KEKE-3310 file (N, C-alpha, C; in steps of 0.2 Angstrom, whole numbers, plus 5000, padded with zeros to 4 digits):
npx = (5004:5003:5013:5007:5015:5018:5006:5002:5012:5008:4996:4999:5006:4997:4989:4997:4997:4984:4983:4991:4983:4971:4975:4979:4967:4960:4968:4967:4953:4952:4960:4953:4941:4945:4950:4938:4931:4938:4937:4923:4921:4929:4922:4911:4917:4925:4915:4908:4918:4920:4907:4908:4918:4911:4901:4908:4915:4908:4909:4921:4932:4933:4945:4956:4964:4978:4976:4964:4965:4962:4970:4976:4977:4990:5001:4996:4993:4993:4988:4991:4984:4988:4990:5004:5007:5003:4992:4978:4967:4960:4962:4972:4975:4963:4963:4974:4971:4960:4967:4975:4964:4959:4969:4971:4959:4960:4970:4979:4972:4981:4997:5008:5011:5011:5014:5010:5015:5007:5011:5018:5014:5008:5019:5028:5022:5020:5033:5038:5030:5027:5039:5045:5036:5034:5034:5037:5038:5029:5031:5031:5020:5012:5002:4990:4993:4991:5002:5008:4998:4999:5013:5012:5002:5009:5018:5011:5004:5014:5020:5008:5006:5018:5017:5021:5012:4996:4984:4978:4974:4966:4967:4960:4954:4938:4931:4917:4909:4913:4914:4914:4924:4926:4935:4939:4940:4946:4945:4957:4966:4964:4955:4937:4927:4921:4905:4899:4898:4884:4877:4875:4880:4867:4859:4855:4857:4873:4876:4883:4896:4912:4928:4945:4943:4934:4943:4955:4952:4948:4959:4967:4959:4959:4971:4971:4959:4964:4973:4966:4957:4966:4970:4958:4956:4967:4963:4951:4957:4965:4956:4948:4959:4961:4949:4948:4958:4954:4943:4949:4958:4949:4942:4953:4956:4944:4946:4958:4952:4943:4953:4960:4951:4948:4961:4963:4952:4958:4969:4964:4958:4969:4976:4967:4968:4981:4980:4971:4979:4990:4982:4978:4990:4994:4984:4986:4999:4997:4989:4998:5006:4999)
npy = (4994:5011:5025:5039:5050:5047:5046:5060:5065:5060:5067:5080:5079:5076:5087:5097:5092:5094:5108:5111:5104:5111:5124:5122:5119:5131:5139:5132:5134:5148:5149:5141:5149:5159:5152:5146:5156:5160:5149:5149:5161:5159:5148:5153:5160:5151:5142:5151:5154:5142:5141:5152:5148:5138:5145:5154:5145:5138:5140:5136:5123:5108:5101:5109:5117:5113:5109:5103:5092:5075:5060:5043:5030:5032:5039:5041:5053:5057:5068:5070:5077:5083:5088:5096:5094:5083:5077:5079:5070:5058:5064:5066:5052:5047:5054:5049:5035:5035:5039:5028:5019:5024:5023:5009:5005:5011:5003:4995:5002:5012:5014:5019:5025:5041:5048:5063:5071:5083:5091:5086:5074:5066:5065:5058:5046:5041:5040:5030:5019:5019:5022:5022:5028:5041:5058:5075:5084:5093:5101:5109:5118:5127:5142:5143:5151:5160:5160:5147:5139:5143:5139:5124:5123:5127:5117:5105:5109:5110:5097:5090:5096:5093:5080:5072:5067:5060:5061:5070:5069:5075:5071:5074:5081:5087:5101:5101:5104:5110:5098:5088:5082:5077:5064:5066:5062:5072:5075:5084:5087:5080:5096:5097:5095:5109:5115:5111:5120:5131:5129:5134:5131:5131:5130:5142:5157:5165:5177:5188:5198:5193:5199:5199:5188:5172:5161:5167:5172:5160:5153:5161:5160:5146:5141:5149:5145:5132:5135:5141:5131:5122:5131:5132:5119:5118:5127:5121:5109:5115:5121:5110:5103:5112:5111:5098:5097:5105:5098:5086:5090:5096:5084:5077:5085:5084:5071:5072:5078:5069:5059:5066:5067:5053:5050:5059:5053:5041:5045:5051:5039:5032:5040:5040:5026:5026:5034:5027:5015:5020:5024:5012:5006:5014:5012:4999:4998:5005:4997:4986:4991:4992)
npz = (5000:4996:5004:5014:5010:4997:4991:4992:4984:4972:4970:4969:4957:4948:4949:4944:4931:4928:4927:4916:4906:4907:4904:4890:4885:4885:4877:4865:4863:4860:4849:4840:4838:4830:4819:4815:4812:4800:4791:4789:4783:4771:4764:4756:4746:4740:4735:4726:4717:4710:4705:4696:4687:4681:4675:4665:4658:4649:4636:4633:4627:4636:4637:4634:4642:4652:4665:4666:4658:4656:4660:4655:4667:4677:4687:4703:4715:4732:4743:4760:4774:4789:4807:4814:4828:4842:4854:4852:4852:4842:4830:4820:4818:4812:4800:4794:4794:4785:4773:4771:4769:4758:4748:4748:4742:4730:4724:4712:4701:4697:4691:4699:4714:4724:4739:4747:4761:4772:4786:4801:4807:4798:4789:4798:4799:4786:4781:4788:4786:4772:4765:4751:4744:4747:4743:4740:4756:4768:4783:4800:4798:4805:4809:4796:4781:4766:4758:4761:4754:4741:4738:4739:4729:4718:4717:4715:4703:4694:4693:4689:4676:4669:4668:4678:4688:4687:4693:4706:4723:4738:4755:4770:4786:4787:4794:4804:4816:4832:4839:4829:4817:4801:4792:4774:4756:4743:4726:4717:4706:4689:4686:4689:4675:4666:4661:4644:4628:4627:4639:4655:4673:4679:4668:4663:4653:4651:4663:4661:4652:4646:4647:4642:4634:4635:4636:4640:4652:4659:4659:4668:4679:4683:4689:4701:4707:4711:4720:4730:4734:4739:4750:4757:4761:4770:4780:4785:4790:4800:4809:4812:4819:4830:4837:4840:4849:4859:4863:4867:4878:4886:4890:4896:4907:4915:4918:4926:4937:4942:4945:4955:4965:4968:4972:4984:4992:4994:5001:5013:5018:5021:5029:5040:5043:5048:5059:5067:5069:5076:5088:5092:5095:5106:5116:5118:5123:5134:5141:5143:5153:5164)
capx = (5000:5007:5013:5004:5019:5018:4999:5002:5016:5004:4990:5002:5009:4991:4986:5001:4995:4977:4984:4993:4977:4966:4978:4979:4960:4958:4972:4964:4947:4954:4963:4947:4936:4948:4950:4932:4929:4942:4934:4916:4922:4932:4918:4906:4921:4927:4909:4907:4923:4918:4901:4910:4921:4906:4897:4912:4918:4903:4911:4929:4933:4935:4952:4961:4968:4981:4974:4958:4966:4961:4974:4976:4979:4997:5003:4991:4997:4988:4991:4988:4985:4987:4994:5012:5007:4998:4987:4972:4963:4961:4961:4977:4975:4958:4965:4979:4967:4956:4971:4977:4959:4957:4974:4969:4953:4962:4976:4978:4970:4986:5004:5012:5008:5015:5011:5013:5012:5007:5010:5023:5011:5007:5026:5032:5019:5021:5040:5039:5026:5028:5045:5046:5030:5034:5037:5038:5035:5028:5031:5031:5015:5010:4996:4989:4992:4990:5008:5009:4994:5002:5018:5009:4999:5014:5022:5006:5002:5020:5020:5003:5007:5024:5015:5024:5006:4990:4978:4979:4968:4968:4964:4961:4949:4934:4928:4910:4908:4918:4914:4914:4928:4926:4940:4936:4945:4943:4949:4960:4967:4962:4949:4931:4926:4916:4900:4901:4895:4877:4873:4879:4878:4860:4855:4853:4862:4878:4873:4887:4901:4919:4934:4945:4939:4933:4949:4961:4949:4947:4966:4969:4955:4959:4977:4969:4954:4967:4976:4961:4955:4971:4970:4952:4958:4971:4959:4947:4961:4967:4950:4947:4964:4960:4943:4949:4963:4950:4939:4953:4960:4943:4941:4958:4955:4939:4949:4962:4948:4941:4959:4962:4946:4949:4967:4961:4949:4963:4974:4960:4958:4976:4978:4963:4970:4987:4978:4968:4984:4993:4978:4978:4997:4994:4980:4989:5005:4995:4986:5003:5010:4995)
capy = (5000:5017:5029:5045:5054:5044:5049:5067:5067:5059:5072:5086:5078:5076:5094:5101:5090:5097:5115:5111:5103:5117:5130:5120:5119:5138:5141:5129:5137:5154:5148:5138:5154:5162:5147:5145:5162:5160:5144:5151:5167:5156:5144:5155:5163:5145:5140:5156:5154:5137:5143:5157:5144:5134:5150:5156:5139:5134:5141:5134:5116:5106:5098:5113:5119:5107:5107:5100:5086:5068:5055:5036:5029:5032:5041:5044:5057:5057:5073:5069:5083:5082:5093:5095:5092:5078:5079:5081:5064:5053:5068:5063:5045:5046:5056:5044:5029:5036:5039:5021:5015:5026:5020:5002:5005:5012:4999:4992:5007:5016:5011:5022:5030:5046:5051:5070:5073:5090:5090:5082:5067:5062:5063:5053:5040:5038:5039:5024:5013:5019:5026:5023:5032:5048:5063:5082:5084:5100:5101:5116:5122:5132:5144:5143:5156:5159:5158:5140:5136:5144:5135:5118:5123:5127:5111:5100:5110:5108:5090:5088:5098:5090:5073:5067:5064:5060:5062:5072:5069:5077:5068:5078:5082:5093:5104:5101:5107:5109:5091:5083:5082:5070:5064:5066:5063:5076:5076:5091:5088:5086:5100:5095:5099:5115:5114:5113:5126:5131:5129:5136:5126:5130:5130:5149:5161:5168:5184:5194:5197:5191:5202:5200:5183:5167:5157:5170:5172:5154:5151:5164:5158:5139:5141:5152:5140:5126:5138:5142:5125:5120:5135:5130:5112:5119:5130:5116:5105:5119:5123:5104:5102:5116:5109:5091:5098:5108:5093:5081:5093:5096:5077:5076:5090:5080:5064:5073:5080:5063:5056:5069:5065:5047:5050:5062:5049:5036:5048:5052:5033:5029:5044:5037:5020:5027:5037:5022:5011:5024:5024:5005:5005:5018:5008:4992:5000:5007:4991:4982:4994:4991)
capz = (5000:4995:5009:5013:5006:4990:4988:4992:4978:4966:4969:4966:4950:4944:4949:4939:4924:4927:4926:4909:4901:4907:4899:4883:4882:4884:4871:4859:4862:4857:4842:4837:4836:4825:4814:4813:4807:4794:4787:4787:4778:4765:4761:4751:4741:4736:4731:4721:4712:4706:4701:4691:4682:4677:4670:4660:4655:4645:4629:4632:4627:4643:4637:4631:4648:4654:4672:4664:4655:4660:4656:4657:4674:4678:4694:4708:4720:4737:4748:4766:4778:4797:4811:4816:4835:4844:4860:4849:4851:4836:4824:4815:4816:4808:4793:4791:4793:4779:4768:4770:4766:4751:4744:4747:4737:4723:4722:4705:4696:4695:4691:4703:4720:4727:4745:4748:4768:4774:4793:4803:4809:4791:4787:4802:4798:4779:4780:4792:4783:4764:4763:4744:4740:4750:4739:4744:4762:4771:4790:4803:4794:4810:4807:4789:4777:4758:4755:4761:4749:4735:4738:4738:4723:4712:4716:4712:4696:4690:4693:4684:4669:4666:4668:4684:4692:4682:4697:4713:4728:4745:4761:4776:4790:4786:4800:4804:4822:4837:4841:4824:4811:4797:4786:4768:4751:4738:4720:4715:4698:4685:4689:4687:4669:4666:4656:4637:4625:4626:4645:4662:4678:4680:4662:4660:4649:4655:4665:4660:4647:4649:4643:4634:4631:4640:4637:4644:4659:4662:4660:4674:4685:4685:4694:4707:4710:4714:4726:4735:4736:4745:4756:4761:4764:4776:4785:4787:4794:4806:4813:4815:4824:4837:4840:4843:4854:4864:4866:4871:4884:4891:4893:4900:4913:4919:4921:4932:4942:4945:4948:4961:4970:4970:4976:4990:4996:4996:5006:5019:5021:5023:5035:5045:5045:5051:5065:5071:5071:5082:5094:5095:5098:5112:5120:5119:5127:5141:5145:5145:5158:5170)
cpx = (5004:5007:5009:5008:5019:5011:4999:5006:5012:4999:4993:5005:5002:4988:4990:4999:4988:4978:4987:4987:4972:4969:4978:4972:4958:4962:4969:4957:4947:4956:4957:4942:4939:4948:4943:4929:4932:4938:4927:4917:4925:4927:4914:4911:4923:4921:4908:4912:4922:4912:4903:4913:4916:4902:4901:4915:4914:4905:4918:4929:4936:4943:4957:4966:4972:4979:4967:4958:4965:4966:4973:4979:4987:5000:4998:4995:4992:4991:4987:4989:4984:4990:5001:5012:5002:4993:4981:4967:4965:4961:4966:4977:4969:4959:4970:4975:4963:4960:4973:4970:4958:4963:4973:4964:4955:4968:4974:4975:4975:4993:5008:5009:5013:5011:5014:5011:5012:5006:5015:5020:5011:5015:5029:5028:5021:5029:5042:5036:5026:5033:5047:5042:5030:5037:5038:5034:5035:5027:5032:5026:5013:5003:4996:4989:4992:4997:5010:5004:4996:5008:5016:5006:5004:5017:5017:5004:5008:5020:5014:5004:5013:5022:5018:5018:5001:4984:4981:4973:4970:4964:4965:4954:4945:4930:4921:4907:4914:4918:4915:4919:4929:4931:4937:4942:4942:4948:4951:4962:4966:4956:4943:4929:4920:4911:4902:4897:4887:4873:4878:4877:4871:4856:4853:4859:4867:4876:4877:4893:4908:4924:4940:4942:4938:4939:4954:4958:4950:4955:4969:4965:4957:4965:4974:4963:4958:4970:4971:4958:4959:4971:4963:4953:4962:4968:4955:4951:4963:4962:4948:4952:4963:4954:4944:4954:4959:4946:4943:4956:4955:4942:4947:4958:4949:4942:4954:4957:4945:4947:4960:4957:4947:4956:4967:4957:4953:4968:4970:4959:4964:4978:4974:4966:4976:4985:4976:4974:4988:4989:4978:4984:4997:4990:4983:4995:5003:4993:4992:5007:5006:4997)
cpy = (5006:5021:5035:5050:5053:5047:5056:5069:5066:5064:5078:5085:5079:5083:5099:5099:5094:5105:5115:5109:5108:5122:5128:5120:5126:5141:5138:5132:5143:5154:5145:5144:5158:5158:5146:5150:5162:5155:5146:5157:5164:5152:5147:5158:5157:5143:5144:5156:5148:5138:5148:5153:5140:5139:5152:5151:5136:5135:5139:5126:5113:5103:5103:5115:5113:5105:5103:5093:5080:5063:5048:5035:5028:5033:5044:5047:5059:5063:5073:5075:5082:5088:5091:5092:5087:5081:5082:5075:5060:5057:5066:5056:5044:5048:5051:5037:5029:5036:5032:5017:5018:5023:5013:5001:5007:5008:4996:4997:5012:5012:5013:5026:5034:5048:5058:5072:5080:5090:5085:5075:5063:5060:5058:5046:5037:5037:5032:5018:5013:5023:5027:5027:5039:5052:5069:5082:5092:5099:5108:5120:5128:5135:5145:5150:5155:5157:5150:5136:5137:5140:5127:5117:5123:5121:5106:5102:5109:5101:5087:5090:5095:5083:5068:5064:5065:5061:5064:5072:5071:5073:5072:5078:5088:5095:5104:5105:5107:5102:5086:5086:5076:5070:5063:5065:5067:5077:5083:5092:5081:5089:5097:5099:5104:5113:5115:5119:5126:5132:5131:5131:5126:5131:5137:5152:5164:5175:5189:5193:5196:5194:5200:5195:5177:5163:5160:5170:5165:5151:5154:5162:5151:5138:5144:5148:5135:5129:5139:5136:5122:5124:5133:5123:5113:5122:5125:5111:5109:5120:5116:5102:5105:5113:5102:5092:5101:5102:5088:5084:5094:5089:5075:5080:5086:5074:5066:5075:5074:5059:5059:5068:5058:5047:5053:5057:5043:5039:5049:5045:5030:5033:5042:5031:5021:5029:5031:5017:5014:5023:5017:5004:5008:5014:5002:4993:5002:5001:4986:4985:4993:4984)
cpz = (5000:5002:5008:5009:4999:4987:4987:4985:4972:4965:4967:4959:4946:4944:4944:4932:4922:4924:4918:4904:4901:4903:4892:4880:4881:4878:4864:4857:4858:4850:4837:4834:4831:4818:4811:4809:4800:4789:4785:4782:4771:4761:4755:4745:4737:4732:4725:4715:4707:4701:4695:4685:4678:4672:4664:4656:4650:4637:4627:4632:4634:4643:4634:4636:4650:4661:4671:4661:4659:4656:4658:4664:4675:4685:4698:4714:4726:4742:4754:4771:4785:4800:4812:4823:4836:4850:4857:4848:4845:4829:4819:4813:4811:4801:4790:4789:4786:4773:4766:4766:4759:4746:4743:4742:4730:4720:4716:4700:4694:4695:4696:4709:4723:4733:4747:4755:4769:4782:4795:4805:4803:4789:4791:4800:4791:4778:4784:4788:4775:4762:4756:4741:4742:4745:4743:4751:4765:4779:4793:4799:4798:4808:4799:4786:4770:4755:4755:4755:4743:4733:4736:4731:4717:4711:4713:4705:4692:4688:4688:4677:4666:4666:4673:4688:4687:4686:4704:4717:4734:4750:4767:4780:4788:4793:4800:4810:4826:4840:4836:4818:4807:4791:4780:4762:4745:4732:4719:4708:4695:4688:4686:4680:4669:4661:4649:4635:4626:4633:4650:4667:4679:4674:4659:4656:4653:4657:4664:4655:4650:4644:4646:4631:4636:4641:4641:4651:4663:4663:4666:4680:4688:4691:4701:4711:4714:4720:4731:4738:4741:4751:4760:4764:4771:4782:4788:4792:4801:4811:4816:4821:4831:4840:4843:4849:4860:4868:4870:4877:4889:4894:4898:4907:4917:4921:4926:4938:4946:4948:4955:4967:4972:4974:4983:4995:4998:5002:5012:5022:5024:5029:5041:5048:5049:5059:5070:5073:5077:5088:5097:5098:5105:5118:5122:5124:5134:5145:5147:5151:5165:5173)
residu = (UNK:UNK:UNK:UNK:UNK:UNK:UNK:UNK:UNK:UNK:UNK:UNK:UNK:UNK:UNK:UNK:UNK:UNK:UNK:UNK:UNK:UNK:UNK:UNK:UNK:UNK:UNK:UNK:UNK:UNK:UNK:UNK:UNK:UNK:UNK:UNK:UNK:UNK:UNK:UNK:UNK:UNK:UNK:UNK:UNK:UNK:UNK:UNK:UNK:UNK:UNK:UNK:UNK:UNK:UNK:UNK:UNK:UNK:UNK:UNK:UNK:UNK:UNK:UNK:UNK:UNK:UNK:UNK:UNK:UNK:UNK:UNK:UNK:UNK:UNK:UNK:UNK:UNK:UNK:UNK:UNK:UNK:UNK:UNK:UNK:UNK:UNK:UNK:UNK:UNK:UNK:UNK:UNK:UNK:UNK:UNK:UNK:UNK:UNK:UNK:UNK:UNK:UNK:UNK:UNK:UNK:UNK:UNK:UNK:UNK:UNK:UNK:UNK:UNK:UNK:UNK:UNK:UNK:UNK:UNK:UNK:UNK:UNK:UNK:UNK:UNK:UNK:UNK:UNK:UNK:UNK:UNK:UNK:UNK:UNK:UNK:UNK:UNK:UNK:UNK:UNK:UNK:UNK:UNK:UNK:UNK:UNK:UNK:UNK:UNK:UNK:UNK:UNK:UNK:UNK:UNK:UNK:UNK:UNK:UNK:UNK:UNK:UNK:UNK:UNK:UNK:UNK:UNK:UNK:UNK:UNK:UNK:UNK:UNK:UNK:UNK:UNK:UNK:UNK:UNK:UNK:UNK:UNK:UNK:UNK:UNK:UNK:UNK:UNK:UNK:UNK:UNK:UNK:UNK:UNK:UNK:UNK:UNK:UNK:UNK:UNK:UNK:UNK:UNK:UNK:UNK:UNK:UNK:UNK:UNK:UNK:UNK:UNK:UNK:UNK:UNK:UNK:UNK:UNK:UNK:UNK:UNK:UNK:UNK:UNK:UNK:UNK:UNK:UNK:UNK:UNK:UNK:UNK:UNK:UNK:UNK:UNK:UNK:UNK:UNK:UNK:UNK:UNK:UNK:UNK:UNK:UNK:UNK:UNK:UNK:UNK:UNK:UNK:UNK:UNK:UNK:UNK:UNK:UNK:UNK:UNK:UNK:UNK:UNK:UNK:UNK:UNK:UNK:UNK:UNK:UNK:UNK:UNK:UNK:UNK:UNK:UNK:UNK:UNK:UNK:UNK:UNK:UNK:UNK:UNK:UNK:UNK:UNK:UNK:UNK)
# end
């Protein structure tokens, strides 16, 4: 049975852990608010960008731009997005598990697989389990900014245009709410074909004129659409990470409270047993002197 000093030392240790988890929960909650505002603001812009591409692209042949070209099954590039840090429950594990499931489901449909990890957790996993398939790696991503999305976009577009990859798919967690983050796989390249001549996305005539011409506008818009799609994925992942960490640290704080309560009860029982033992020894000694 542990001594009173051992129990007191354990209580102090758990109290220090509780302070850490509580502080991490508050920091994650503050970061979540900013990340949630960012993703909520980004979603309408992303949706409208693709709607605009569909509207102006109806007069442009779908196979003219290199980012729209569909090729025979060659190299599949899977971009797996996780966080750099842990202590966020099953957030990273769920994304990696979904990526492995997706890769297994596509086995045999492509001659070669390239995994592009974004985030230290994905990099560590795939370097260990699929070292020959790992391509470019991004770690220390920190707070998401547009520059990171542009860097990733330039790399993926260059590989696709030069024929080094024939299909690019993102696997990441989608932020649904503070309690729910759902791993998804989303195709990035080639871009979904825009409507053919004669119809817009909703079947109506184009509501405005395009200058200087549809082709030039579409060629300028497609790379920007890819950049913003990546930026949105990174924002979704960032918001999900903070939400998962907040929930995980809140659960850890509750567990420390329960453990402190249990240890305090154990300490009181041990102290009462020690007091009872001393009283028995005193009474026994007094009786022996009589």
